[in-house]
VOGUGU-128224 format. One record per residue: residue in one letter; x, y, z of N, C-alpha, C, O in turn. Coordinates in Angstrom, 2 decimals, decimal comma, padded with zeros to 5 digits. Atoms other than C-alpha are relative to their C-alpha. Example, Ala and Ser with C-alpha at 12.3 -4.5 7.8 and 13.67 -1.06 7.14 Angstrom:
BEGIN
A 000,89 -001,19 000,00 012,30 -004,50 007,80 000,90 001,20 000,00 001,94 001,18 000,66
S -000,82 -001,19 -000,06 013,67 -001,06 007,14 -000,77 001,09 000,73 -000,26 002,20 000,90
END
This chain:
BEGIN
M -000,81 -001,16 000,01 101,57 085,31 099,55 000,60 000,51 -001,40 000,78 001,69 -001,70
E -000,29 -000,33 001,17 102,76 084,93 096,10 -000,93 000,67 -001,15 -000,51 001,20 -002,17
I 001,01 -000,87 000,65 099,51 086,32 094,69 000,40 001,60 000,20 000,65 002,43 -000,68
W -000,43 -001,50 -000,45 100,32 089,58 096,74 001,07 000,43 -000,80 001,08 001,55 -001,32
V -001,05 -000,48 000,47 103,37 089,66 095,32 000,08 000,53 -001,61 000,72 001,49 -002,05
V 000,38 -000,35 001,20 102,17 089,57 091,74 -000,69 001,40 -000,16 -000,41 002,29 -000,97
V 001,07 -000,92 000,32 099,43 091,85 092,23 000,80 001,46 000,50 000,59 002,44 -000,22
L -000,97 -001,24 -000,36 101,89 094,68 093,98 000,86 000,33 -001,05 001,12 001,49 -001,35
G -001,07 -000,51 000,92 104,35 094,37 091,36 -000,45 000,48 -001,28 000,22 001,19 -002,01
V 000,54 -000,60 001,20 101,89 094,93 088,57 -000,51 001,10 000,18 -000,56 001,84 -000,80
F 000,40 -001,52 -000,49 100,38 098,10 090,67 001,38 000,80 -000,06 001,28 002,02 -000,23
I -001,22 -000,83 -000,15 103,99 099,31 090,85 000,16 000,34 -001,51 000,22 001,53 -001,86
I -000,42 -000,23 001,45 104,66 098,83 086,94 -001,40 000,99 -000,41 -001,16 001,97 -001,11
A 001,05 -000,75 000,66 101,01 100,38 086,22 000,27 001,42 000,64 000,06 002,37 -000,12
G -000,12 -001,24 -000,58 101,85 103,34 088,74 001,00 000,71 -000,87 000,77 001,88 -001,18
A -001,14 -000,54 000,37 105,09 103,99 087,09 -000,10 000,65 -001,47 000,58 001,56 -001,94
I 000,45 -000,24 001,45 103,40 104,07 083,54 -000,90 001,25 000,28 -000,84 002,17 -000,54
A 000,99 -001,11 -000,37 100,84 106,52 085,05 000,79 001,22 000,15 000,51 002,25 -000,46
V -000,68 -001,29 -000,19 103,47 108,90 086,35 000,39 000,52 -001,17 000,35 001,73 -001,36
L -000,53 -000,65 001,42 104,90 109,02 082,66 -001,06 001,06 -000,56 -000,73 002,21 -000,85
F 000,81 -000,67 000,85 101,69 110,22 081,11 -000,81 001,10 000,82 -001,58 001,77 000,13
Q 000,76 -000,86 -000,73 100,17 112,44 083,91 000,67 001,49 -000,25 001,86 001,77 -000,31
R -000,07 -001,58 000,40 099,85 116,28 083,15 000,55 000,95 000,87 001,36 001,83 000,58
N -000,04 -000,57 -001,02 099,87 117,52 086,30 001,30 -000,46 001,08 001,30 -001,63 001,49
L -001,21 000,28 -000,66 103,35 117,63 088,42 -000,41 -000,34 001,38 000,40 -001,00 002,03
R 000,29 000,11 -001,36 101,57 117,50 091,70 -000,51 -001,68 000,24 -000,19 -002,51 001,10
N 000,55 001,48 000,05 099,56 114,25 090,70 001,16 -000,98 000,00 001,25 -002,00 000,67
S -001,11 000,91 000,34 102,69 112,84 089,52 000,91 -000,44 001,37 001,29 -001,55 001,73
I -000,59 -000,09 -001,49 104,37 113,80 092,96 -000,46 -001,27 000,74 000,15 -002,27 001,08
I 000,61 000,91 -000,72 101,80 112,05 094,56 -000,27 -001,66 -000,35 -000,26 -002,54 000,51
T -000,18 001,31 000,41 101,51 108,91 092,65 001,35 -000,75 000,33 001,33 -001,86 000,85
F -001,07 000,52 -000,54 105,33 108,42 093,13 000,14 -000,35 001,13 000,61 -001,48 001,27
G 000,35 000,47 -001,13 104,78 108,38 096,60 -000,49 -001,09 000,23 000,16 -001,95 000,83
V 001,05 001,04 -000,26 101,97 106,03 096,64 001,24 -001,51 -000,65 001,52 -002,55 -000,05
I -000,67 001,31 000,67 104,30 103,65 094,12 000,95 -000,51 001,32 001,04 -001,68 001,67
S -001,27 000,26 -000,66 107,21 104,04 096,75 -000,69 -000,75 001,39 -000,15 -001,57 002,12
L 000,29 000,68 -001,60 105,04 103,11 099,82 -000,72 -001,63 -000,44 -000,79 -002,59 000,32
V 000,25 001,68 000,51 103,68 099,86 097,70 001,00 -000,74 -000,05 000,88 -001,89 000,37
S -001,11 000,70 000,17 107,03 098,88 096,98 000,72 -000,16 001,61 001,53 -001,06 001,84
A -000,64 000,32 -001,47 108,06 099,16 100,85 -001,21 -001,19 000,52 -000,90 -002,07 001,32
L 001,17 001,22 -000,37 104,81 096,82 101,38 000,53 -001,21 -000,38 000,46 -002,19 000,36
L -000,25 001,02 000,83 106,22 094,57 098,86 001,05 -000,66 000,62 001,08 -001,88 000,79
M -001,40 000,44 -000,61 109,68 094,40 100,51 -000,43 -000,56 001,26 000,15 -001,59 001,63
A 000,38 000,26 -001,38 107,96 094,06 103,87 -000,75 -001,48 -000,14 -000,42 -002,27 000,75
L 000,25 001,17 000,21 106,05 090,92 102,60 000,61 -000,85 -000,51 000,12 -001,98 -000,56
M -001,09 001,15 000,11 109,11 089,20 101,40 000,98 000,23 001,10 002,18 000,22 000,83
S -000,81 -000,13 -001,17 110,55 089,75 104,69 001,43 000,88 -000,13 002,50 000,64 000,45
A -001,58 -000,75 000,02 113,34 092,17 103,86 -000,58 001,62 000,96 -000,79 002,73 000,47
Y 000,32 -001,03 -000,82 112,33 094,48 106,81 000,59 001,33 -000,02 -000,01 002,40 -000,03
D -000,85 -001,04 -000,19 115,17 096,61 106,96 000,01 000,98 -001,58 000,13 002,21 -001,58
V 000,29 -000,81 001,17 114,77 097,73 103,21 -001,19 000,35 -000,01 -001,15 001,46 -000,55
A 001,18 -000,33 -000,12 111,09 098,12 103,65 -000,08 001,43 000,73 -000,79 002,38 000,40
I 000,27 -001,19 -001,14 111,63 100,65 106,57 000,90 001,42 -000,87 000,58 002,60 -000,90
T -000,79 -001,04 000,69 114,37 102,50 104,44 -000,68 000,52 -001,43 -000,49 001,63 -001,90
E 000,71 -000,49 001,33 112,14 102,48 101,10 -001,19 000,95 000,41 -001,63 001,89 -000,26
A 001,16 -000,91 -000,37 109,32 103,90 103,20 000,36 001,33 000,43 -000,14 002,35 -000,05
S -000,55 -001,61 -000,25 111,15 106,83 104,83 000,91 000,54 -000,73 001,11 001,70 -000,37
I -000,66 -000,89 000,62 113,57 107,82 102,34 -000,75 -000,12 -001,35 -000,82 000,99 -001,88
G 000,66 -000,02 001,27 111,57 106,75 099,00 -001,42 000,84 000,02 -001,87 001,67 -000,77
A 001,32 -000,51 000,06 108,34 107,61 100,08 -000,40 001,59 000,85 -001,36 002,34 000,67
V 000,31 -001,15 -000,97 108,70 110,44 102,78 000,82 001,22 -000,51 000,42 002,37 -000,71
L -001,03 -001,12 000,24 111,67 112,30 101,88 000,16 000,37 -001,43 000,40 001,53 -001,74
T -000,14 -000,31 001,52 111,86 112,16 098,16 -001,33 000,51 -000,43 -001,26 001,40 -001,27
T 001,24 -000,88 000,02 108,30 113,26 098,02 -000,04 001,50 000,48 -000,59 002,39 -000,17
A -000,16 -001,20 -000,44 109,07 116,16 100,18 000,79 000,96 -000,70 000,60 002,17 -000,78
I -000,86 -000,81 000,76 111,81 117,09 098,11 -000,52 000,61 -001,06 -000,45 001,81 -001,33
F 000,88 -000,53 001,32 109,72 117,13 094,93 -000,77 001,08 000,29 -000,63 002,10 -000,38
F 000,92 -001,12 -000,38 106,99 119,26 096,75 000,94 001,06 000,13 000,76 001,99 -000,66
W -000,71 -001,17 000,12 109,67 121,63 097,59 000,33 000,77 -000,92 000,09 001,98 -001,02
S -000,21 -000,44 001,44 110,95 121,95 094,33 -000,63 000,46 -000,47 -000,29 001,57 -000,88
L 000,84 -000,56 000,63 107,96 122,46 092,90 -000,60 001,24 000,30 -001,17 001,96 -000,52
R 000,49 -001,20 -000,46 107,05 125,18 095,16 001,35 001,06 -000,41 001,14 002,26 -000,59
R -001,07 -001,06 000,10 110,44 126,87 094,57 -000,15 000,22 -001,62 -000,18 001,38 -002,02
L 000,88 -000,18 001,53 109,35 126,56 090,79 -000,85 000,80 -000,28 -000,75 001,52 -001,27
E 001,27 -000,75 000,20 106,27 128,14 091,10 000,11 001,64 000,45 -000,53 002,61 000,05
E -000,52 -001,36 -000,29 108,08 131,03 092,92 000,70 000,58 -000,97 000,62 001,80 -001,15
D -000,83 -000,66 001,20 110,30 131,58 090,10 -000,84 000,45 -001,22 -000,37 001,05 -002,18
G 000,83 -000,24 001,37 107,46 131,95 087,65 -000,41 -001,18 -000,82 -000,90 -001,12 -001,94
Y 000,62 001,05 001,25 106,75 128,39 086,42 -001,65 -000,26 000,02 -002,27 -000,32 001,08
H 001,13 000,43 000,00 103,50 127,59 085,45 -000,32 -000,99 -000,77 000,13 -001,02 -001,92
E 000,41 001,42 000,88 101,94 124,21 084,27 -001,04 000,35 -001,09 -001,99 001,12 -000,98
K 000,96 -000,10 001,35 100,24 124,04 080,91 -001,30 -000,70 000,37 -001,23 -001,78 000,95
E 001,47 000,71 -000,32 096,44 123,10 081,34 -000,75 -000,50 -001,43 -001,85 -001,05 -001,39
END
């Protein structure tokens, strides 16, 4: 199990760095959601099931939905991403 903790930890760090350098906001939001799901899996592997459920529901689902809702509102107000 220790190897999985290290692998998932490295994946979380790499994903967080990837979010910083992505140019598309949609891709950043999706990457953030995946990182949150991976961190929930990591917490479940460490037997913190209540924290894992909270991270999956709030971190992955609710926060990602709020980010997409905010992006849609920005686009309605005239925001356009640079290409």
